[in-house]
N, CA, C and O of each residue as an XYZ file, in Angstrom:
392
protein
N     103.829     74.356     89.157
C     104.005     75.324     90.223
C     104.366     74.558     91.494
O     103.679     73.595     91.833
N     105.435     74.958     92.218
C     105.829     74.238     93.421
C     104.810     74.438     94.546
O     104.069     75.420     94.569
N     104.794     73.479     95.477
C     103.897     73.579     96.622
C     104.700     73.859     97.873
O     105.869     73.483     97.968
N     104.080     74.513     98.821
C     104.724     74.814    100.096
C     103.764     74.485    101.223
O     102.547     74.538    101.046
N     104.308     74.144    102.382
C     103.475     73.869    103.548
C     103.178     75.169    104.272
O     104.052     76.025    104.408
N     101.954     75.316    104.732
C     101.589     76.443    105.571
C     101.913     76.008    106.996
O     101.305     75.069    107.512
N     102.859     76.679    107.628
C     103.400     76.274    108.910
C     102.317     75.981    109.954
O     101.412     76.783    110.184
N     102.442     74.805    110.574
C     101.571     74.434    111.671
C     100.168     74.003    111.278
O      99.349     73.712    112.150
N      99.870     73.956    109.975
C      98.504     73.630    109.583
C      98.396     72.286    108.893
O      97.310     71.711    108.816
N      99.512     71.779    108.389
C      99.465     70.547    107.624
C      98.844     70.744    106.247
O      98.533     69.766    105.566
N      98.661     71.977    105.833
C      98.039     72.300    104.546
C      99.140     72.635    103.542
O     100.096     73.343    103.860
N      98.988     72.113    102.329
C      99.911     72.439    101.242
C      99.209     73.375    100.275
O      98.053     73.153     99.915
N      99.907     74.419     99.856
C      99.336     75.365     98.895
C     100.338     75.599     97.782
O     101.541     75.412     97.965
N      99.841     76.004     96.642
C     100.724     76.355     95.527
C     101.445     77.654     95.869
O     100.835     78.604     96.359
N     102.735     77.686     95.609
C     103.504     78.903     95.861
C     103.143     79.938     94.805
O     103.044     79.618     93.621
N     102.947     81.166     95.234
C     102.587     82.242     94.321
C     103.445     83.459     94.610
O     103.899     83.650     95.738
N     103.666     84.275     93.606
C     104.356     85.539     93.814
C     103.456     86.468     94.602
O     102.232     86.409     94.478
N     104.048     87.312     95.397
C     103.286     88.304     96.147
C     103.023     89.486     95.215
O     103.877     90.361     95.068
N     101.861     89.517     94.592
C     101.545     90.565     93.622
C     101.643     91.961     94.212
O     102.041     92.898     93.519
N     101.288     92.115     95.479
C     101.275     93.441     96.088
C     102.665     94.023     96.265
O     102.792     95.222     96.515
N     103.705     93.224     96.144
C     105.062     93.761     96.258
C     105.751     93.822     94.920
O     106.881     94.304     94.834
N     105.108     93.351     93.874
C     105.723     93.366     92.564
C     106.548     92.121     92.299
O     107.220     92.040     91.271
N     106.516     91.174     93.176
C     107.264     89.933     92.992
C     108.239     89.703     94.125
O     108.473     90.589     94.947
N     108.807     88.510     94.167
C     109.663     88.163     95.288
C     110.920     89.003     95.423
O     111.439     89.142     96.530
N     111.438     89.578     94.311
C     112.651     90.379     94.464
C     112.381     91.694     95.181
O     113.326     92.366     95.597
N     111.133     92.075     95.335
C     110.817     93.340     96.005
C     110.408     93.157     97.459
O     110.080     94.137     98.128
N     110.419     91.938     97.959
C     110.035     91.711     99.353
C     110.968     92.421    100.320
O     110.516     92.997    101.310
N     112.273     92.384    100.041
C     113.217     93.068    100.917
C     112.980     94.570    100.898
O     113.060     95.229    101.935
N     112.690     95.108     99.729
C     112.407     96.538     99.616
C     111.153     96.904    100.406
O     111.127     97.938    101.074
N     110.118     96.076    100.339
C     108.887     96.329    101.096
C     109.151     96.268    102.590
O     108.629     97.089    103.344
N     109.958     95.301    103.029
C     110.299     95.201    104.451
C     111.099     96.413    104.914
O     110.869     96.934    106.005
N     112.040     96.861    104.085
C     112.836     98.033    104.440
C     111.959     99.273    104.555
O     112.135    100.084    105.463
N     111.016     99.415    103.631
C     110.125    100.577    103.673
C     109.250    100.514    104.924
O     109.031    101.536    105.575
N     108.748     99.324    105.266
C     107.921     99.183    106.467
C     108.732     99.540    107.711
O     108.247    100.256    108.586
N     109.973     99.038    107.789
C     110.819     99.347    108.945
C     111.080    100.846    109.052
O     111.062    101.404    110.149
N     111.320    101.496    107.920
C     111.595    102.937    107.927
C     110.376    103.729    108.399
O     110.500    104.642    109.216
N     109.196    103.374    107.880
C     107.977    104.088    108.286
C     107.681    103.812    109.760
O     107.294    104.718    110.498
N     107.863    102.553    110.189
C     107.617    102.194    111.593
C     108.564    102.965    112.516
O     108.153    103.435    113.577
N     109.822    103.091    112.114
C     110.788    103.836    112.927
C     110.411    105.311    112.999
O     110.465    105.917    114.069
N     110.026    105.891    111.857
C     109.602    107.302    111.866
C     108.384    107.491    112.756
O     108.260    108.511    113.434
N     107.477    106.508    112.757
C     106.291    106.600    113.613
C     106.699    106.541    115.089
O     106.248    107.356    115.893
N     107.551    105.576    115.439
C     107.985    105.427    116.839
C     108.770    106.641    117.322
O     108.619    107.071    118.465
N     109.615    107.194    116.441
C     110.462    108.329    116.812
C     109.710    109.655    116.788
O     110.132    110.623    117.421
N     108.617    109.698    116.072
C     107.859    110.942    115.931
C     106.835    111.123    117.028
O     106.755    110.343    117.977
N     106.069    112.158    116.871
C     105.057    112.472    117.867
C     103.668    112.503    117.247
O     102.771    113.183    117.746
N     103.497    111.765    116.160
C     102.197    111.722    115.493
C     101.376    110.593    116.114
O     101.776    109.432    116.032
N     100.233    110.908    116.735
C      99.393    109.848    117.302
C      98.844    108.939    116.196
O      98.628    109.377    115.066
N      98.628    107.685    116.540
C      98.125    106.705    115.579
C      96.830    107.171    114.923
O      96.679    107.058    113.707
N      95.900    107.691    115.707
C      94.601    108.106    115.152
C      94.784    109.244    114.141
O      94.071    109.304    113.140
N      95.729    110.136    114.399
C      95.978    111.243    113.465
C      96.591    110.707    112.166
O      96.205    111.126    111.075
N      97.547    109.778    112.288
C      98.153    109.172    111.102
C      97.107    108.399    110.314
O      97.032    108.524    109.092
N      96.296    107.600    111.005
C      95.282    106.806    110.312
C      94.272    107.715    109.613
O      93.905    107.457    108.466
N      93.820    108.771    110.284
C      92.834    109.683    109.688
C      93.393    110.340    108.429
O      92.700    110.442    107.417
N      94.634    110.781    108.494
C      95.264    111.414    107.336
C      95.436    110.407    106.203
O      95.127    110.694    105.046
N      95.936    109.218    106.557
C      96.117    108.139    105.573
C      94.781    107.777    104.927
O      94.707    107.616    103.709
N      93.740    107.649    105.725
C      92.416    107.313    105.208
C      91.917    108.417    104.262
O      91.304    108.131    103.233
N      92.182    109.653    104.614
C      91.792    110.789    103.778
C      92.511    110.808    102.437
O      92.001    111.351    101.457
N      93.702    110.211    102.400
C      94.444    110.115    101.136
C      93.934    108.978    100.260
O      94.354    108.835     99.112
N      93.025    108.168    100.808
C      92.479    107.051    100.040
C      92.860    105.686    100.581
O      92.583    104.667     99.949
N      93.496    105.656    101.751
C      93.879    104.388    102.361
C      92.656    103.582    102.750
O      91.622    104.145    103.109
N      92.773    102.255    102.680
C      91.607    101.445    103.025
C      91.859    100.435    104.141
O      90.995     99.607    104.429
N      93.034    100.494    104.773
C      93.282     99.628    105.931
C      92.650    100.273    107.161
O      92.654    101.496    107.298
N      92.111     99.448    108.051
C      91.528    100.016    109.265
C      92.642    100.379    110.259
O      93.811    100.056    110.047
N      92.256    101.049    111.332
C      93.236    101.533    112.307
C      94.030    100.381    112.937
O      95.232    100.512    113.169
N      93.367     99.266    113.210
C      94.048     98.127    113.814
C      95.093     97.549    112.855
O      96.181     97.167    113.285
N      94.772     97.484    111.570
C      95.727     96.983    110.578
C      96.913     97.926    110.441
O      98.050     97.477    110.289
N      96.658     99.217    110.495
C      97.740    100.192    110.435
C      98.659    100.024    111.646
O      99.883    100.052    111.512
N      98.072     99.852    112.812
C      98.857     99.640    114.029
C      99.713     98.377    113.899
O     100.896     98.391    114.238
N      99.126     97.304    113.416
C      99.873     96.055    113.230
C     100.999     96.253    112.217
O     102.103     95.748    112.416
N     100.733     96.977    111.141
C     101.756     97.262    110.136
C     102.914     98.045    110.752
O     104.079     97.717    110.530
N     102.589     99.073    111.521
C     103.622     99.906    112.132
C     104.430     99.147    113.180
O     105.560     99.524    113.491
N     103.856     98.088    113.719
C     104.572     97.246    114.673
C     105.185     96.025    113.994
O     105.573     95.056    114.647
N     105.262     96.098    112.667
C     105.902     95.078    111.839
C     105.288     93.696    112.018
O     105.990     92.685    111.978
N     103.968     93.658    112.216
C     103.265     92.395    112.391
C     102.338     92.078    111.224
O     101.677     91.040    111.231
N     102.278     92.952    110.222
C     101.354     92.770    109.109
C     101.948     93.376    107.856
O     102.541     94.454    107.901
N     101.791     92.685    106.734
C     102.170     93.229    105.432
C     100.930     93.846    104.818
O      99.828     93.314    104.953
N     101.111     94.966    104.146
C     100.019     95.615    103.415
C     100.418     95.732    101.948
O     101.604     95.696    101.620
N      99.431     95.870    101.066
C      99.725     96.063     99.645
C     100.584     97.308     99.419
O     100.515     98.275    100.178
N     101.383     97.262     98.373
C     102.320     98.352     98.070
C     101.622     99.707     97.980
O     102.166    100.709     98.444
N     100.440     99.754     97.396
C      99.715    101.032     97.277
C      99.406    101.609     98.652
O      99.499    102.819     98.858
N      99.039    100.742     99.595
C      98.726    101.198    100.950
C      99.992    101.663    101.664
O      99.978    102.645    102.407
N     101.086    100.941    101.426
C     102.372    101.316    102.025
C     102.773    102.712    101.551
O     103.246    103.532    102.338
N     102.580    102.972    100.263
C     102.889    104.289     99.714
C     102.057    105.384    100.356
O     102.566    106.467    100.646
N     100.775    105.106    100.579
C      99.903    106.099    101.216
C     100.307    106.352    102.665
O     100.266    107.490    103.135
N     100.696    105.293    103.373
C     101.136    105.454    104.767
C     102.403    106.298    104.808
O     102.531    107.203    105.632
N     103.332    105.995    103.917
C     104.579    106.753    103.856
C     104.312    108.223    103.526
O     104.899    109.120    104.131
N     103.429    108.458    102.570
C     103.064    109.832    102.204
C     102.421    110.558    103.374
O     102.766    111.704    103.664
N     101.489    109.895    104.045
C     100.823    110.503    105.200
C     101.831    110.860    106.286
O     101.784    111.956    106.844
N     102.739    109.940    106.586
C     103.747    110.192    107.614
C     104.643    111.352    107.220
O     104.948    112.212    108.046
N     105.069    111.381    105.958
C     105.928    112.465    105.478
C     105.220    113.800    105.567
O     105.789    114.776    106.056
N     103.980    113.851    105.099
C     103.248    115.121    105.106
C     102.934    115.579    106.521
O     103.002    116.775    106.801
N     102.595    114.674    107.410
C     102.298    115.063    108.788
C     103.544    115.545    109.520
O     103.484    116.526    110.260
N     104.657    114.876    109.325
C     105.875    115.294    110.015
C     106.451    116.567    109.404
O     107.073    117.357    110.114
N     106.259    116.783    108.108
C     106.703    118.020    107.465
C     105.845    119.186    107.937
O     106.363    120.266    108.219
N     104.525    118.970    108.023
C     103.625    120.028    108.486
C     103.916    120.424    109.925
O     103.843    121.603    110.269
N     104.249    119.443    110.778
C     104.510    119.743    112.180
C     105.840    120.465    112.362
O     106.043    121.165    113.354
N     106.748    120.292    111.395
C     108.042    120.960    111.491
C     107.989    122.417    111.098
O     108.955    123.146    111.322
N     106.898    122.860    110.523
C     106.766    124.257    110.060
C     106.365    125.160    111.185
O     106.208    126.364    110.984
């Protein structure tokens, strides 16, 4: 297994596939989905606390600060959590449009 340096730490670690994205070929797809959800959040009128509460009610387990970091493209979350965030955003924006 190849080793990689962790930037700025002088530490070498074994390179591993990102299991939460399904492997390295899905990293771009995960980034695109995060950007799309983040854009919908920025363009919409759903407050963070309302999105987090709905997401948490669907079974999400990231805290509000992690959700905020994710929406600001500063944090990666597991694919299951990304799906729940996307679902919450879709359902909240669909409900508000009615």
